[in-house]
TIKOL-346034 format. One record per residue: z, y, x of N, C-alpha, C in turn. Coordinates in steps of 0.02 Angstrom, whole numbers, plus 50000, padded with zeros to 5 digits. Example, Ala and Ser with C-alpha at 12.3 -4.5 7.8 and 13.67 -1.06 7.14 Angstrom:
503904971650660503904977550615503904983550660/503544988850642503574994750684503945000250645/
// end
This chain:
500014993950037500065001150003500105006550040/499755012350017499845018150057500415019850080/500565022850147501185023150161501615026850123/501515032550088502035034150038502245031649977/501815026449965502105022149916502395014549923/502405014549993502785007450009503535006450002/503825010350025504495009550031504915010049962/504645014049913504955014049846504825007849811/504245003949819503954998349781504214991649792/504754991149845505214985549852505604985449805/505744990749768506244991149700505874987149631/504944988449633504744985149594504734978349615/504654976949649504624969949685505084964449680/505794969149677506364965449682506474962749588/506604970449537506484969149472505894962949448/505544963049481505024958349465505214950449474/505444949949547505714942749563506304942749505/506724948149517507404944649474507344943049397/506754945249364506684944149299506334937749287/505944934349347505704928849348506294922849361/506644925249393507144919449437507674918049389/507794923649316508554923549315508424922649233/508874918949198508834919549139508604924049094/508494923949021508234930149007508864935848978/509534933648969510094937048956510124940349014/510094937749069510374942249128509664944649175/509084944449150508674949249167508574956249127/508654962549185508324968049142508384973949199/508094980349178507924984549223508614989249237/508484992349268509154997249294509305001749241/509725003449210509995008649161509765014449201/509325018549176508835023549224508795029849178/509095029449129508905033149065508515033049020/508325037248976507915035248912507115038148922/506645037248887505975038648890505815046948874/506455050048881506355057548874506355061048934/505925057848986505825060149066506155056449121/506565052449092506955050549141507225043449141/506715037449093506765031849116506345029549182/505995032349201505575031649253505115038649268/505255040449320504865045149358504105045649352/503775051549367502965049549361502725046849411/503115049449475503045044749528503285038549541/503805036349521504005029149495503405026249455/503305029449404502695026549359502015024549398/501845029649450501245028549476501225021649543/501965020249563502185016849604501945006649569/502255008749509502145003249458501535001249475/500955006149429500275003849440500045002149503/500285005749548499755005649613500044998449633/500564995349619500624988749650500344983749612/500324984649531499754978349502499034979649527/498694985649552498134987049560498164982949624/498604984149678498594980849752498514972349733/498904970449686499024961149672498264960549632/498074963349605497384962349569496714961749629/496954966849665496464967249734496344961449787/497184959949779497134954349836497014948049815/497004945949743496914940549711495934941749699/495594947049709494914948149695494634947349629/495124951349591494964951949505494644958849506/494734963949568494294969549544493664968249568/493144971849511492464973349533492544980049559/492464978749630492414988049665491504987649702/491374992049670490674995049688490475000349689/490355004149740490325010949742489985015949690/489355010949682488965012649611489305014149559/489565007349531490025006149480490795010849460/491045011449519491675015249541491385022349513/490965025349549490845030449542490425034149470/490375028649435490095031049363490865031149323/491215026249326491725024449305492225029849290/492395033649385492555037149391492665045349358/491815046249350491505052249329491665052149260/491555046049214491645045449140492275047349124/493075043449164493585043849156493845049649161/493615054449227493835060549229493645066249186/493045064449169492755068949100493315068349044/493405063549019493815060848972494405063348968/494725062449026495505062949059495655071049046/495075075749082495175082149079494935086949007/494915080948956494955084348883495535079548844/495845078148883496445074148829496855079748827/497415076048793497975081848770498515082748822/498325079248881498895081248944498475080349015/497825085249021497285087949076497635086049139/498205086949145498545085849212498865080649251/498945073949194499215068849198498645064549242/498905061749304498335059049334498175052849321/497525049149325497255044449312496955039649361/497115033249359496885029649392496235025049371/495555024949359495245020649325494995014649363/494895008449346494715002849385494304996649347/493684993349378493454990549329493644982249367/493694976849325493924971149332493114967649295/493304961149357492544957649361492574953749282/493004951849267493114948549201492694949449146/492164945549116491674946749040492224945448998/492684943048992493084944848920493084951748905/492884954148863493084961948812493724962048806/493894967348840494564969848869494574976548898/495184979448882495344986348938496064988348913/496324989848955497244988748941497254997248997/497924999748971498355005149012498835002449045/499205005249100499875004349111500145009249132/500755008849177501215015049185500835019049265/500875024749251500665028249290499785031049290/499665029549232498895030849205498505027149242/498635020349251497965015749271497855012449221/497095013649217496725010349154496225004049178/496194999549170495874994149183495334993849124/494564992449148494104991549112493994983949117/493694978249080493294972249093492544973949110/492184972449141491504971049147491324969749073/491624963149054491194962548963491334967748935/491804969648930491724976448869491044980648878/490964984048951490304987248965489734982248946/489624977848957489184973048928489074971448854/489584972548838489654972348751489484979848727/489534984448742489344991448723488684991848717/488484995048649487824998648659487695004648681/488145007648701488025015048732488815016848757/488555023248807488965023648854489665029048802/489495029048743489875031948693490485028448682/490295020448679490575017448656491205015548705/491105015048755491475014048822491945021248817/491655026448809492105032648818492475032048774/492355029348697492815026648637493515025448667/493365019548701493805012148718494285017748766/493905019248818494425022048873494805028748839/494555033648801494855037548749495535035448719/495465028948695496105026948661496645026748719/496325022348780496805020648818497235027048857/496645032448864497155038048883497615040748832/497565039448773497975043148725498625039448751/498535031248742499035026948741499655028648815/499255033448867499505036548913499925042848906/499495046248892499735053248875500265053348807/500255049148771500895049948725501405044848733/501335042248797501865039948827502235031548786/501545031848760501745022948726501855018348788/501525020248825501695012248881502295014748910/502625021248917503195022748948503775018748893/503735022048834504115020148788504265011648783/503655008848787503725001548782504344998248840/504075002748895504494998448952505275000848915/505475006548894505985007448872506445002748810/505924999448777505864993848723506234987648783/505824986448828505954981748861506354980848898/506754987248921507444988048949507954986048889/507844986848824508294987948780508304979348756/507904976748760507714970548728507874965148767/507984966948861507924963748896507394958548906/506584961448912506194955748911505644960248949/505764961449013505244965049066504724961849088/504354962049039503624957849040503164961449076/503004966949101502654969649141502894968449203/503554968749227503714966749287503734960049320/503954957149250503994949049279503174946749283/502724949449260501844946749256501654949949335/502004955249365501824957049439502244953749478/502704952049461503354945849495502844939649520/502624936049465502114930949449501474930449493/501284936349492500644936849548500984936149603/501374939049615501674938049699501774931549721/502354928949660502374922849672501854916549655/501134917349630500894915749665500374911949698/500564916049752500534913849845500644907849845/501144904849811501584898549841500844893949803/500264894949762499924888949719499554884049769/499394886549845499124882449883498294882849890/497944885149825497234886849830496834882149810/497044875849785496744871249749496414872849680/496034869749636495784871849599496214872649550/496804866849517497214868149465497544875049477/497794876249547498254882349567497864888849561/497094888449571496714893349563496764895649492/496624890349462496514892349376497204894949355/497744892549376498334896149368498604902849375/498274905249435498264911649467497714916049412/497304913149393496694917049359497144917149267/497574912849264497964912849195498224917449182/498714918549261499194923649263499004931149260/498464932149299498154939049305497754940549232/497334937749208497204937149143497684938749106/498144935249081498684937249039499104944749062/499024947349123499294952949134499314958349087/498644959649093498424965649046498484963748967/498764958648934498714955548884499644956848877/499954954748937500674955548937500874961848940/500514967448966500704972748964500564976148905/500014975648872500064977148805500414975848756/500694968648758501304964848730501894970048725/501944969648794502654972848820502744977948792/502154981748778502044988548763502354990148684/501904983048626502244982148587501964987848549/501354990248546501164995548491501224995548424/501454997948396501614998748326501055001748283/500925001948214500495003448189500325012048198/501025015548202500905022448220500485023348283/500735018748349500365022248393499725018948389/499425014648377498775014548374498245019748312/498665019748278498405027148235498335033648287/498765035948332498805039848358498415040848412/498255034548443497835033248510497115034848486/496905030148410496295033048386496085039648370/496765042148327496495048848312496515053848379/496975053848412496965058248485496125056548542/496015048848540495455046848573494995050848529/494705051048472494235054648438494085059948451/494765065048462494705072748492494475071248550/494815067448608494455068648660493725066448659/493485060848638492805061148634492315067548605/492685069648550492485078048528492255081548591/492995081948634492995087148673492545085648719/492425079648751492165079448813491225078448781/491055079748697490305079448703489985072248698/490505066348673490365060348655490345058448572/489855054548570489895053348486490535051248466/490795054948402491295053748392491285047348342/490795044448317490585039648273490715033448318/490765034148383490725027048420491355022048431/491935027248417492495021948395492205016748339/492205018448281492155013948233491585009948238/490905013448270490465007248300490655001048339/491295002948397491304997948434491854994948392/492364995148358492734992648314492244988548266/491744989748241491254986148192491004980748231/490894981748291490574975448366491224970448364/491724972948363492354967048375492444964748319/492524967748249492634964548209492174958848177/491624960248215490944955148191491044949648238/491224951948300491344944448360492024941348317/492414943548294492934941548273492854936848218/492524938148163492214933148105491774928548137/491364930148180490814924848221491214920548242/491954920548276492214916248306492474911248274/492494913548198492884908248154492394903748143/491784904348185491184898748165490954896948241/491524898848281491444894148340490784898748403/490584904448363489964908448395490434912148471/490984913448458490944918248529491864916148528/492084915948585492874916448608492894923548587/493694923148549493994930648528494084933248589/493834940748569493924944548621494434946848651/494804946948701495524949548725495694955448677/495494960848676495484966948653495744966348589/495374960948538495754960548487496424957248479/496744953748524497324952948536497904957548537/497664963648568498184966748573497884974148539/497214973148507497074980648475496914976448422/497284972748351496994973048304496344976248267/495854973848257495424977048212495394976048139/495484980848098495354979448021494894984047991/494454982847941494104986447897494344993647886/495044994147868495484998647865495515004547932/495515000147977495425004948038494645008048042/494295002148028493635007448048493425011748006/493575010447940493605016347886494035024247921/494705022647933494975028547953494525031848025/494235026948062493965029748126493425035448131/493005031548052492305035248037492715040847986/493165040347957493375048147916493635052947975/493935051748008494015054948066493515059948089/493055054948129492405056948158491975063248097/491945061248032491775065548004492145071447997/492745071347972493355078647991493115082748035/492905079948089492925084048142492235084248143/491705082448120490985086348117490875091748062/491455091548015491345096547967491975103547976/492275101148018492745104648048492575112648070/492915118748087492445124348113492595121148192/491985124548233492085122148294491935115148315/491605111848262491455105448262490685107248301/490385100048308489895099248357489225094348338/488655095348361488365090948342488055085548412/487975079548428487815076648472486995076048482/486655077448540485975076848548485775073748622/485225073548640485085071748702485245075148757/485525074348803485575080548871485035083548895/484915089148917484455089148963484665091549029/484145091849056484175091149144484585097749188/484625100949135485105105949171485945107949138/485985101249113486665099849113487145099049161/487635103549194488045099749251488275094949247/488535091949198488635086549210488445080249229/487615082049243487335077549248487145076749336/486905071549366486955071549436486275074649450/486335076449512485575078649540485075075149559/484645075749539483925071649537483805067949484/484225068149426484405064049359483715066649326/483255059749315482655060049272482695059349215/482885064449170482825064249099482285060449055/482565055349027481915051248980482095043549009/481575038048961481825032549001482465030048967/482395023548953483095019048920483815020248950/483975025148999484395023149036484985028849012/484685035248963485135040548941485275040148857/485835040648882486225039848795486505046848767/486395049148715486585056048701487505055748710/487535061048745488245062048769488505059048827/488075053948863488345051948918488035054448987/488365049649053488145052249103487635052249138/487035048949105486405046549116486435040349158/486885037649171487095031549210487185025249189/487385025349098487655020249065487255014549084/486595014449059486205009149049486135004949131/485895008149187485945006549237486535001549280/487215005149261487835003349254487884997349225/487704995949165487864989949125487474983049166/486934985349187486524979549214486954977049271/486974982949318487294982849388487874978249379/488454978649326488924974449314488864967749287/488224967949252487974960749220487624955549284/487444959549345487314955749406488124954049439/488464960649450489134959749497489654953649457/489684952949389490134950049371489904940449342/489164941949357488944933349355489294930149408/489304923949389489674918449419489244917849495/488634918849507488344918549553487734922749555/487284924249600486774928449611486184925249586/486034918349591485444913549572485804913549483/486144913749465486544915049396486034921049355/486344927049407486204932749371485234933149366/484954930049412484134930849417483834925049368/484324919549341484154916549285484214920049220/484784921749214485044926549136484404932349127/484204935549179483574939149182482974935549159/482704929249184482304926549168482494924849095/482874923049070482994921948994482974926248949/483064931648983483034939048940482244940248936/481994939248992481134939748986480834935448949/480974930148932480884925748885480794927048823/481204932148801481164934048738480874941548724/480714944648768480344950248757480254953348835/479734959848840479894963548908480474967048911/480624967248994481384969148991481174976949011/481904978548997481864987248981481694990549060/481884996449078481764998949158482594998149183/482844997449139483724996549165483724988149177/483494984449139483524978149163483174974449215/482454979549215482234977749284482584980649335/482954984749352483324988349380483864980749417/484024978749351484714973749360484254968249390/483814963749372483384959249414483214960649480/483174965249490482994966849558483634968749615/484204969449578484694969949617484934962449612/485144958649573484974949949572484684948549624/484084951249626483534946549676483724947849758/484084954949759484164955749831484784951949837/485324951649813485924948949814485924940449833/485214937649787485174931249795484614929649856/484744933849907484264933949972483494932849936/483244937249903482584938449877482464945749894/482474947149952482404954049970481674957249948/481064953749949480534954149955480274956449889/480404951449844480584954149760480854958049731/481354960849766481864966849760481414971249773/481084971049830480774978649867480064979349787/479674973549785479104974949742479404977449673/479964976149639480244978949580480434984249582/480884986349634481184992349622480694999049658/480044996749691479585000649701479205003349644/478894997249611478884999249545479265003749494/479685001949505480275006649452480465013049478/480495014549557480525021049565479975025249545/479285022449572478695026249538478785028949481/479065025949424479275028249354479795033749342/480225032249393480905036549394481075038849465/480495043349492480715046849552481295051149558/481625051149606482315053749622482795049749586/482705044949553483335041349529483725037149583/484395039949581484735039149662485055030849664/485175028649589485425020749592484665017949620/484045018849586483465013649621483415015449685/483265021249714483095022749765483665018849828/484345019949810484775016449847484835009649854/484435006049787484345000149799483644995849831/483215001749843482704999149865482745001249936/483115006249970483325007450028483675001150063/484164998450014484544992350044484014987250049/483684984850001483014979849993482584980950068/482344985950052481894986650114482274983450184/482904986450208483134984650266483334977050261/483474973850220483494965750223482914961850231/482324964550204481664963050222481374965650252/481644966950312481244967950388481094974550402/480974977850335480744985050378481194990150367/481614989750426482074996850451482015001750455/481235004150465481195009550484480965014050410/480815010750356480605013050303481425014350266/481905009350284482425009450246482835015150284/482855015350347483165021150380483015028750347/482275028150338481975035750322482185035950274/482275031350199482495032350140483295033950140/483625030350170484485032650180484605040450200/484115041350242484145047350298483945053350222/483425051750201483325058650127483895056150100/484205052250059484605052650014485245054950039/485485056250114486125057850128486165065150133/485225067250152485115076550155485255076550089/485065072950024484955075449951485825075149940/486165070149963486935069449929487275070449981/487355072450031487925070950088488775071050074/488825064850094489525062250084489625060250016/489085057349973489285054249933489305046849954/489895043849923490345037849934489675032749933/489425030849885488975023849868488355024049929/488115030749947487325029449995487955029350063/488345032950075488855030350131488955024050160/489145021850108489545013750138488865009150113/488425009750073488025004850081487505006850146/487495010350163487075013150226487335010150291/488085010950277488565008550330488435001250347/488404998050288488554991450275487794988850290/487214990450284486594989750286486464989050370/486864994850403486764993150475487214989450518/487774988550487488224982950509487914975950512/487484975250469487234970050456486804966750519/486564973050551486044972550606486454970650655/487074972350668487384968150720487254968550782/487214974150796487064976850860487564983750875/487604984250931488204989750960487974996150947/487394997750939486825001850925486995005650850/486834999450795486965000050738487495002350705/488104998350751488734999050729489175006650747/488675010450821488915015650812488645020750764/488015020750741487665023950693488085023850636/488315017250603488815015750550489485018950556/489675020850605490295024550630490115030850613/489765034750639489425041350626489295042250556/489075038950510488975038850450489485038650407/490065036550439490555035350395491045040150407/490985043150465491665047750473491695054750438/491115056450407491145062750361491765060450307/491775055450289492335051350243492845049850243/493015051350323493605046550343494375050350318/494365060450312494695061550296494975059650224/494555057950208494815057650113494765050950100/494785046050150494865039550141495345033850145/495945039850179496355034750210496675028650149/496585031950102496805024950034496275021450019/495545020750039494995017550021494995012750060/494995005350031495124998650057494424996850069/493955000150029493334997750044493155001050111/493245006350109492995011150172493175007950231/493925007150238494465004350278493904996150312/493754993850269493454988350296492684989150319/492284993250285491834994950308491744998450372/492265003750406492275006750479492844999850525/493114996150500493314991350529492744986150560/492254985050508491644979850521491114984450581/491194990550554490614995250625491014996450672/491614997850675492024996850752492014992150793/491944987950759491784978450783491454977350808/490904978750787490124977950811489914984050853/490474988250852490174994850894490554994750965/490944987750964491284987451043491914991351058/492344992850998492794995850981493324991750951/493614986450985494164982550957494684983950916/494964988650949495714993150918495674996150864/495115000550867494865004250788494834999650741/494324994250765494254988450705495034985550690/495384984450737496054981050708496394985250672/496604991950689496964997150640496504997750566/495944999650565495704998450500495614991750449/495584987850501495804979250468496584978550443/496944982850486497754982550454497834985750401/497444994050407497524996550333497184993450275/496674990350282496344985850223496924982650203/497274977550246497684971750210498244975250186/498474982450216498894985850196498774987950117/498274990250110498114995050025497864987949976/497814983750011497714976849981498444973349949/499104976249968499794974949950499954968849996/499574967450052499894963650101500274967050158/500714969450141501054973250199501404968850261/501744963150229501944958150293501214956250339/500634954150306500104953350346499854958650398/499974964850367499684970750400500324972150466/500824971050469501424972050505501114966150565/501004960950538500794956550595500184959150642/499814960950594499064961650619499214967450687/499624970950653499804977550702500194977450766/500714970450756501124968850838500604964650869/500164961550840499664956850876499274960450915/498934965550861498554971950900498794975950986/499424978250944499984982050996499994978251085/499904971251070499964968351129499324968251177/498764968451157498164968951195498194973651254/497834973351312497924974651359497394981151365/497104981551335496554987851322496804992151274/497204991851230497604996951216497775001951254/497625010451233497765014951268498325019251259/498615024651276499295028451258499115030551196/498625033351166498585036151105498455032151049/498125025951055498005020351006498865017651008/499045017151060499845014051051500335018451012/500105023651008500625025850986500555027650905/499935027750892499495026650811499925020150797/499865015650821499935008050803500855007550802/501305009750857501725008450835502105013350784/501825019350769502115024350714501945019850659/501295017850656501215011850578501685007550561/501835003150628502424997850636502934999950608/503135005850633503795008150613503835010450535/503295011850498503295012950452503245008750382/502955002850424502844997250361503474991450371/503794992650452504404987650452504764987550397/505164991950371505804992750342505374989150268/505004989850243504704988050178504904979950179/504474976750245504314969850264505034967650253/505494971250290506354968850295506594968050242/506484972250183506724973950118506474966750090/505924966650079505714961950052505964953250084/506034954050143506354946850173507064946350135/507404953850130508194952950118508184950950050/507454950849991507574948649940507414940249933/507124937249987506814933849998506114931449969/505804937749994504964936749960504674938050031/504304931850042503974930050088503214930050085/502814931550130502014931050122501914924050139/501684919050081501514912250097501004910750121/500524913850142499964913850179500194914850262/500754917250274500954918050331501504913750337/501944909950302502344904250302501964898550304/501424896850279501044890150293500614889950363/500634895250410500264894050463500714891050522/
// end
């Protein structure tokens, strides 16, 4: 975890493990006040959320992709800024699970499953669900749920976090992996059940969510539309056509709730200052530079990236890249692929080690969508992997000139360079990454990418430091400490590097000692 979060998180781990190891009547949170601002401070809430995110990352349940992350962050920031509490910090993250679900937890951490995006017909529907979850945070439904858990002596949220920590002892066989999957899959459900949303909570979240949609210039009918989709799936489940979406287990949908959502949307449209949703125009400051208006990627009120983001998620959430290719082949058998689906097929081919096919598809698509960053970035990556490094480097250079400091471009280019596995390519990758270094201390993807670049550039100490930071950011403080202590013993460590490493060791050691005092050990290290 980041340094400023490390030490206070020991309490979270302690509470979690205590709740698992003690009888229900002995398991309770400390008496630290009421939800009127004193049960948990905002900083403590953020720490709990950060712990959960680190555990999800460690077990590889997050779907972390620079382009998808950028789209989700842009959408979430826009909604949060128009919520009833715009100063509340939020962290939005994507899960790779294709089950339809989303959840909010302490500290403004909001998770969205890939399956929810795949089920949505337009970005407005994703925004509707996220607005609903944002309202649960801003109205302190989450915090009040923790207070009820304290009173009822059932700290489910912390118990689930502790269960994830203890799952390290599973050993990694298929049965235990399934158990871990069940734990993490149940985490969102347990959090929502622990919150125990009442009917009034849900109505309040719906009402405020629709207001947030309106202020963010999304279609306010989208909430009722998505609820309708969920209700249809629920009814189809009775006939065995679908599994019941996880979202329905925590957010029951009825015809009454759909009608109320439609009624609220109509009232907003009729009220003074109401708005009408129409196509976005190219001079909209909310849209990314270079975006070509038109085609099937743009939805009313959206970022202009939804269709491409949905297809990219389809590829990244598939069991394997070849499975994703087959999925698109099945789509093509029923009718022509849309431009967004053609993009998805090309990305699936690229990931399935078919760069030539990806180049052909993306070249055709870019001719129809000149200036589209997602398509151009995919083409540059495909060109490099197909052996046309000169064309790839020229395209990456043009993209960096057009959008300097863009995280997706920088990370993608650095990874492409690192794949070439030469000292020169490693040094070029380091140079590409350095402009982001000041703001990427808590970005595990950046740290891993910089570590690999430094490794092939012939700078093993820098690489070791970055790998340790990535491990720390993934919630494995004890492993990070071992890595740093091992690194410090290397003879090539100079004075300045030694000072940096020893400082980090001093910062991490107290947390590891406290975890040991509580009987919590890293099972990976114990098995060595």
